[in-house]
DSSP file (Angstrom, degrees, kcal/mol; ACC not computed):
  #  RESIDUE AA STRUCTURE BP1 BP2  ACC     N-H-->O    O-->H-N    N-H-->O    O-->H-N    TCO  KAPPA ALPHA  PHI   PSI    X-CA   Y-CA   Z-CA
    1    1 A X              0   0    0      0, 0.0     2,-0.3     0, 0.0     0, 0.0   0.000 360.0 360.0 360.0 134.6  -15.4  -18.2   -6.7
    2    2 A X        +     0   0    0      2,-0.1     2,-0.2     0, 0.0     0, 0.0  -0.669 360.0  32.6 -84.6 141.9  -16.3  -15.1   -4.8
    3    3 A X  S    S-     0   0    0     -2,-0.3     2,-0.4     2,-0.0     0, 0.0  -0.645  87.9 -73.1 111.3-168.5  -13.5  -12.7   -3.9
    4    4 A X        -     0   0    0     -2,-0.2     2,-0.3    87,-0.0    -2,-0.1  -0.997  38.1-111.5-136.5 137.3  -10.3  -11.8   -5.5
    5    5 A X        -     0   0    0     -2,-0.4    -2,-0.0     1,-0.1     0, 0.0  -0.537  22.6-169.6 -63.2 123.5   -6.9  -13.7   -5.8
    6    6 A X    >   +     0   0    0     -2,-0.3     3,-2.2     3,-0.1     2,-0.2   0.710  56.7  99.8 -83.2 -28.6   -4.3  -12.1   -3.8
    7    7 A X  T 3  S+     0   0    0      1,-0.3    24,-0.2    25,-0.1    25,-0.1  -0.423  99.8   5.4 -60.8 125.7   -1.3  -14.2   -5.2
    8    8 A X  T 3  S+     0   0    0     22,-1.2    -1,-0.3     1,-0.2    24,-0.1   0.468 103.6 120.2  74.5   4.7    0.4  -12.0   -7.8
    9    9 A X    <   -     0   0    0     -3,-2.2    24,-2.5    21,-0.3     2,-0.5  -0.316  66.2-102.3 -90.3-178.0   -1.6   -8.9   -7.1
   10   10 A X  E     -a   33   0A   0     22,-0.2    54,-2.9    52,-0.1    55,-1.7  -0.938  26.7-160.7-115.2 128.0   -0.3   -5.6   -6.0
   11   11 A X  E     -ab  34  65A   0     22,-2.6    24,-3.1    -2,-0.5     2,-0.6  -0.913   4.4-156.4-108.6 128.3   -0.5   -4.2   -2.4
   12   12 A X  E     -ab  35  66A   0     53,-3.4    55,-2.7    -2,-0.5     2,-0.5  -0.924   7.8-163.9-101.6 118.8   -0.1   -0.5   -1.7
   13   13 A X  E     -ab  36  67A   0     22,-2.7    24,-1.9    -2,-0.6     2,-0.6  -0.899   5.9-160.2-102.2 128.6    1.0    0.3    1.9
   14   14 A X  E    S+ab  37  68A   0     53,-2.7    55,-3.4    -2,-0.5    56,-0.2  -0.959  76.2  27.4-104.6 121.3    0.6    3.9    3.1
   15   15 A X        -     0   0    0     22,-3.0     2,-0.5    -2,-0.6    -1,-0.2   0.784  66.6-154.5  85.0 104.6    3.0    4.3    6.1
   16   16 A X        +     0   0    0     24,-0.2    -1,-0.1     4,-0.1    22,-0.1  -0.442  50.5 123.8-103.2  54.1    6.1    2.1    6.0
   17   17 A X  S  > S-     0   0    0     -2,-0.5     4,-2.1    52,-0.2     5,-0.2   0.152  84.5 -58.5 -86.0-151.4    6.7    2.0    9.8
   18   18 A X  H  > S+     0   0    0      2,-0.2     4,-1.6     1,-0.2     5,-0.2   0.949 139.4  40.3 -59.9 -50.6    7.0   -1.1   11.9
   19   19 A X  H  > S+     0   0    0      2,-0.2     4,-2.4     1,-0.2    -1,-0.2   0.857 113.0  54.7 -74.1 -30.4    3.6   -2.4   11.1
   20   20 A X  H  > S+     0   0    0     49,-0.2     4,-2.3     2,-0.2    -1,-0.2   0.944 108.5  50.0 -65.5 -44.8    3.8   -1.4    7.4
   21   21 A X  H  X S+     0   0    0     -4,-2.1     4,-2.2     2,-0.2    -1,-0.2   0.885 109.7  50.8 -64.8 -37.0    7.1   -3.4    7.1
   22   22 A X  H  X S+     0   0    0     -4,-1.6     4,-2.2     2,-0.2    -1,-0.2   0.906 109.6  50.4 -67.8 -39.9    5.4   -6.5    8.8
   23   23 A X  H  X S+     0   0    0     -4,-2.4     4,-1.9     1,-0.2    -2,-0.2   0.921 109.4  51.4 -64.0 -39.1    2.6   -6.3    6.3
   24   24 A X  H  X S+     0   0    0     -4,-2.3     4,-1.8     2,-0.2    -2,-0.2   0.893 109.1  51.1 -58.6 -45.4    5.1   -6.1    3.5
   25   25 A X  H  X S+     0   0    0     -4,-2.2     4,-0.8     1,-0.2    -2,-0.2   0.950 112.2  46.0 -60.6 -46.4    6.9   -9.3    4.9
   26   26 A X  H  < S+     0   0    0     -4,-2.2     4,-0.4     1,-0.2     3,-0.4   0.830 107.2  57.5 -67.6 -33.7    3.6  -11.1    5.0
   27   27 A X  H ><>S+     0   0    0     -4,-1.9     5,-1.8     1,-0.2     3,-1.8   0.879  97.1  64.5 -64.5 -36.0    2.7  -10.0    1.4
   28   28 A X  H ><5S+     0   0    0     -4,-1.8     3,-1.4     1,-0.3    -1,-0.2   0.830  92.4  62.2 -59.0 -31.4    5.9  -11.6    0.1
   29   29 A X  T 3<5S+     0   0    0     -4,-0.8    -1,-0.3    -3,-0.4    -2,-0.2   0.721 104.7  47.3 -64.9 -22.3    4.5  -14.9    1.2
   30   30 A X  T < 5S-     0   0    0     -3,-1.8   -22,-1.2    -4,-0.4   -21,-0.3   0.176 114.8-114.7-102.0  14.2    1.7  -14.4   -1.3
   31   31 A X  T < 5 +     0   0    0     -3,-1.4    -3,-0.2   -24,-0.2     2,-0.1   0.809  60.2 162.0  56.5  28.8    4.0  -13.3   -4.2
   32   32 A X      < -     0   0    0     -5,-1.8     2,-0.4   -24,-0.1   -22,-0.2  -0.484  44.7-124.3 -81.0 149.8    2.5   -9.8   -4.1
   33   33 A X  E     -a   10   0A   0    -24,-2.5   -22,-2.6    -2,-0.1     2,-0.5  -0.779  34.0-151.2 -81.4 140.0    4.1   -6.8   -5.7
   34   34 A X  E     -a   11   0A   0     16,-0.4    18,-1.6    -2,-0.4     2,-0.3  -0.977  17.5-177.6-127.3 123.5    4.3   -4.3   -2.8
   35   35 A X  E     -ac  12  52A   0    -24,-3.1   -22,-2.7    -2,-0.5     2,-0.3  -0.791  10.4-167.5-105.1 154.7    4.3   -0.5   -3.3
   36   36 A X  E     -ac  13  53A   0     16,-2.3    18,-2.0    -2,-0.3     2,-0.3  -0.984  16.0-161.8-145.5 161.2    4.6    2.0   -0.4
   37   37 A X  E     +a   14   0A   0    -24,-1.9   -22,-3.0    -2,-0.3     2,-0.3  -0.978  22.7 158.0-136.3 138.5    4.2    5.6    0.4
   38   38 A X        -     0   0    0     -2,-0.3    18,-0.1    16,-0.2     3,-0.0  -0.967  55.5-104.7-156.0 163.2    5.6    7.2    3.3
   39   39 A X  S    S+     0   0    0     -2,-0.3     2,-0.4     1,-0.1    -1,-0.1   0.873 113.9  28.9 -60.0 -34.9    6.7   10.8    4.5
   40   40 A X  S    S-     0   0    0     -3,-0.0     2,-0.2     2,-0.0   -24,-0.2  -0.980  91.3-114.8-132.7 139.0   10.3    9.6    3.9
   41   41 A X        -     0   0    0     -2,-0.4     2,-0.7     1,-0.1    -4,-0.0  -0.527  27.3-149.4 -73.4 140.7   11.6    7.1    1.3
   42   42 A X     >  +     0   0    0     -2,-0.2     4,-2.1     1,-0.2     5,-0.1  -0.881  18.9 177.3-120.5  92.7   13.1    4.1    3.2
   43   43 A X  H  > S+     0   0    0     -2,-0.7     4,-1.7     1,-0.2    -1,-0.2   0.759  79.4  58.4 -74.5 -23.4   15.8    2.7    1.1
   44   44 A X  H  > S+     0   0    0      2,-0.2     4,-2.3     1,-0.2    -1,-0.2   0.871 107.6  47.2 -64.4 -38.3   16.7    0.1    3.7
   45   45 A X  H  >>S+     0   0    0      2,-0.2     4,-3.2     1,-0.2     6,-0.5   0.913 110.0  54.0 -70.1 -37.8   13.2   -1.3    3.5
   46   46 A X  H  X5S+     0   0    0     -4,-2.1     4,-1.7     1,-0.2     5,-0.3   0.948 114.1  41.1 -54.8 -49.3   13.4   -1.3   -0.3
   47   47 A X  H  <5S+     0   0    0     -4,-1.7    -1,-0.2     2,-0.2    -2,-0.2   0.870 121.6  41.2 -65.0 -48.1   16.6   -3.3   -0.2
   48   48 A X  H  <5S+     0   0    0     -4,-2.3    -2,-0.2     1,-0.2    -1,-0.2   0.860 128.0  26.6 -75.7 -40.2   15.4   -5.7    2.6
   49   49 A X  H  <5S-     0   0    0     -4,-3.2    -2,-0.2    -5,-0.2    -3,-0.2   0.540  96.3-120.1-106.9  -9.8   11.8   -6.2    1.5
   50   50 A X     << +     0   0    0     -4,-1.7   -16,-0.4    -5,-0.5    -4,-0.2   0.837  61.0 149.7  74.0  28.6   11.7   -5.7   -2.2
   51   51 A X        -     0   0    0     -6,-0.5     2,-0.4    -5,-0.3   -16,-0.2  -0.535  39.8-137.3 -97.1 164.2    9.2   -2.8   -2.0
   52   52 A X  E     -c   35   0A   0    -18,-1.6   -16,-2.3    -2,-0.2     2,-0.2  -0.978  10.7-135.0-122.4 129.2    9.0    0.1   -4.3
   53   53 A X  E     +c   36   0A   0     -2,-0.4     2,-0.3   -18,-0.2   -16,-0.2  -0.598  35.9 162.4 -81.3 143.8    8.4    3.8   -3.2
   54   54 A X        -     0   0    0    -18,-2.0   -16,-0.2    -2,-0.2     2,-0.1  -0.915  43.0 -87.3-146.5 168.5    5.8    5.5   -5.2
   55   55 A X     >  -     0   0    0     -2,-0.3     4,-2.3     1,-0.1     5,-0.1  -0.406  41.8-111.5 -73.8 162.0    3.7    8.7   -4.8
   56   56 A X  H  > S+     0   0    0      1,-0.2     4,-2.8     2,-0.2     5,-0.2   0.953 120.7  54.0 -62.7 -44.9    0.3    8.3   -3.0
   57   57 A X  H  > S+     0   0    0      1,-0.3     4,-1.7     2,-0.2    -1,-0.2   0.892 110.7  44.5 -58.0 -42.5   -1.4    9.0   -6.4
   58   58 A X  H  > S+     0   0    0      2,-0.2     4,-1.7     1,-0.2    -1,-0.3   0.875 110.4  55.1 -67.1 -36.1    0.6    6.2   -8.1
   59   59 A X  H  X S+     0   0    0     -4,-2.3     4,-1.8     1,-0.2    -2,-0.2   0.943 111.2  45.7 -63.0 -50.0    0.0    3.8   -5.1
   60   60 A X  H  < S+     0   0    0     -4,-2.8    29,-0.7     1,-0.2    -1,-0.2   0.837 113.2  47.9 -64.7 -31.6   -3.7    4.3   -5.4
   61   61 A X  H  < S+     0   0    0     -4,-1.7    -1,-0.2    -5,-0.2    -2,-0.2   0.783 120.7  35.6 -83.9 -26.7   -3.9    3.9   -9.2
   62   62 A X  H  < S+     0   0    0     -4,-1.7     2,-0.2    -5,-0.2    -2,-0.2   0.632  95.7  95.5-100.2 -17.1   -1.7    0.7   -9.3
   63   63 A X     <  -     0   0    0     -4,-1.8    26,-0.5    -5,-0.2   -52,-0.2  -0.535  46.4-168.2 -86.9 142.1   -2.7   -1.2   -6.2
   64   64 A X  S    S+     0   0    0    -54,-2.9    29,-1.0     1,-0.2     2,-0.3   0.745  87.5  27.6 -82.2 -29.2   -5.4   -4.0   -5.9
   65   65 A X  E    S-bd  11  93A   0    -55,-1.7   -53,-3.4    27,-0.2     2,-0.4  -0.968  72.6-157.4-131.7 147.0   -5.3   -3.8   -2.2
   66   66 A X  E     -b   12   0A   0     27,-2.4     2,-0.5    -2,-0.3   -53,-0.2  -0.987   2.4-166.2-123.9 131.5   -4.5   -0.8    0.1
   67   67 A X  E     -b   13   0A   0    -55,-2.7   -53,-2.7    -2,-0.4     2,-0.8  -0.983   9.2-154.6-119.1 117.6   -3.3   -1.1    3.7
   68   68 A X  E     +b   14   0A   0     -2,-0.5   -53,-0.2    26,-0.3   -55,-0.1  -0.836  26.5 159.7 -92.9 111.3   -3.3    2.2    5.6
   69   69 A X        +     0   0    0    -55,-3.4   -49,-0.2    -2,-0.8   -52,-0.2   0.062  33.4 115.7-119.0  22.5   -0.7    1.9    8.4
   70   70 A X  S    S-     0   0    0    -56,-0.2     2,-0.1     1,-0.1   -55,-0.0  -0.539  71.7-102.6 -90.5 154.4   -0.2    5.6    9.2
   71   71 A X        -     0   0    0     -2,-0.2     2,-0.8     1,-0.1     5,-0.1  -0.501  38.9-106.5 -79.3 153.3   -1.1    7.1   12.7
   72   72 A X        +     0   0    0     -2,-0.1     2,-0.2     4,-0.1    -1,-0.1  -0.727  61.7 145.4 -82.0 115.1   -4.3    9.2   12.8
   73   73 A X     >  -     0   0    0     -2,-0.8     4,-2.0     1,-0.1    -3,-0.0  -0.782  68.0 -91.4-134.1 179.9   -3.3   12.8   13.0
   74   74 A X  T  4 S+     0   0    0     -2,-0.2    -1,-0.1     1,-0.2     3,-0.0   0.921 127.5  51.6 -60.6 -39.6   -4.4   16.2   11.8
   75   75 A X  T  4 S+     0   0    0      1,-0.2    -1,-0.2    -3,-0.0    -3,-0.1   0.812 115.5  37.8 -65.9 -31.9   -2.2   15.5    8.8
   76   76 A X  T >4 S+     0   0    0     -5,-0.1     3,-2.1     2,-0.1     2,-0.3   0.651  85.8 109.9-101.2 -10.8   -3.6   12.2    7.9
   77   77 A X  T 3< S+     0   0    0     -4,-2.0    -5,-0.0     1,-0.3     0, 0.0  -0.510  93.8  10.2 -63.6 126.4   -7.2   12.7    8.7
   78   78 A X  T 3  S+     0   0    0     -2,-0.3    -1,-0.3     2,-0.2    -2,-0.1   0.530  85.7 134.9  72.9  15.8   -9.1   12.8    5.5
   79   79 A X  S <  S+     0   0    0     -3,-2.1     2,-0.5     1,-0.2    -2,-0.1   0.847  72.8  42.0 -54.5 -40.1   -6.1   11.6    3.6
   80   80 A X  S    S+     0   0    0     -4,-0.3     2,-0.2     3,-0.0    -1,-0.2  -0.964  79.8 136.9-117.1 115.9   -8.3    9.1    1.7
   81   81 A X     >  -     0   0    0     -2,-0.5     4,-1.9    -3,-0.1     3,-0.2  -0.659  68.3 -60.0-139.5-160.8  -11.7   10.4    0.5
   82   82 A X  H  > S+     0   0    0      1,-0.2     4,-2.2     2,-0.2     3,-0.5   0.934 128.2  54.8 -53.3 -54.6  -14.1   10.2   -2.4
   83   83 A X  H  > S+     0   0    0      1,-0.3     4,-0.9     2,-0.2    -1,-0.2   0.897 110.8  47.5 -47.7 -48.7  -11.6   11.9   -4.8
   84   84 A X  H >4 S+     0   0    0     -3,-0.2     3,-0.7     1,-0.2     4,-0.4   0.866 106.2  53.5 -65.1 -36.9   -9.1    9.3   -4.0
   85   85 A X  H >< S+     0   0    0     -4,-1.9     3,-1.1    -3,-0.5    -1,-0.2   0.841 102.2  62.7 -69.0 -34.1  -11.3    6.3   -4.4
   86   86 A X  H 3< S+     0   0    0     -4,-2.2    -1,-0.3     1,-0.3    -2,-0.2   0.797 100.6  52.3 -57.4 -32.4  -12.1    7.7   -7.9
   87   87 A X  T << S+     0   0    0     -4,-0.9    -1,-0.3    -3,-0.7    -2,-0.2   0.565  95.7  93.8 -85.9  -7.7   -8.4    7.3   -8.9
   88   88 A X  S <  S-     0   0    0     -3,-1.1   -27,-0.2    -4,-0.4   -28,-0.1  -0.367  87.5 -86.4 -87.2 162.4   -8.3    3.7   -7.8
   89   89 A X        -     0   0    0    -29,-0.7    -1,-0.1   -26,-0.5     3,-0.1  -0.246  39.2-115.5 -59.8 157.5   -8.9    0.4   -9.9
   90   90 A X  S    S+     0   0    0      1,-0.2     2,-0.9    -3,-0.1    -1,-0.1   0.898 109.1  52.6 -67.6 -37.9  -12.4   -0.6  -10.1
   91   91 A X  S    S+     0   0    0      2,-0.0     2,-0.3   -26,-0.0    -1,-0.2  -0.840  80.3 141.3-101.1 106.9  -11.6   -3.8   -8.2
   92   92 A X        -     0   0    0     -2,-0.9     2,-0.3    -4,-0.1   -27,-0.2  -0.926  33.3-154.4-140.1 161.4  -10.0   -2.7   -5.1
   93   93 A X  B      d   65   0A   0    -29,-1.0   -27,-2.4    -2,-0.3    -2,-0.0  -0.998 360.0 360.0-139.1 140.6   -9.9   -3.7   -1.3
   94   94 A X              0   0    0     -2,-0.3   -26,-0.3   -29,-0.2   -29,-0.1   0.384 360.0 360.0-113.5 360.0   -9.1   -1.9    1.7
């Protein structure tokens, strides 16, 4: 089979705003472990969605899939580049 099984895999969400939370809800349907990184820790989202706050480096190293849900700003432009890709698992999806 071509592709990668998502059930039981780890999803990393960068940006736990409205869209990030919806992505986490959908990931729960696939029994995915969900990690997130955000400017601020969201303990309410952790309790509601069962997600775990990690540093961006931890998120990249541990995730099978990464969803970028942060706004494009001067601060986020270039957030993920060649150096960050090198820290990721060999099999990863964006």
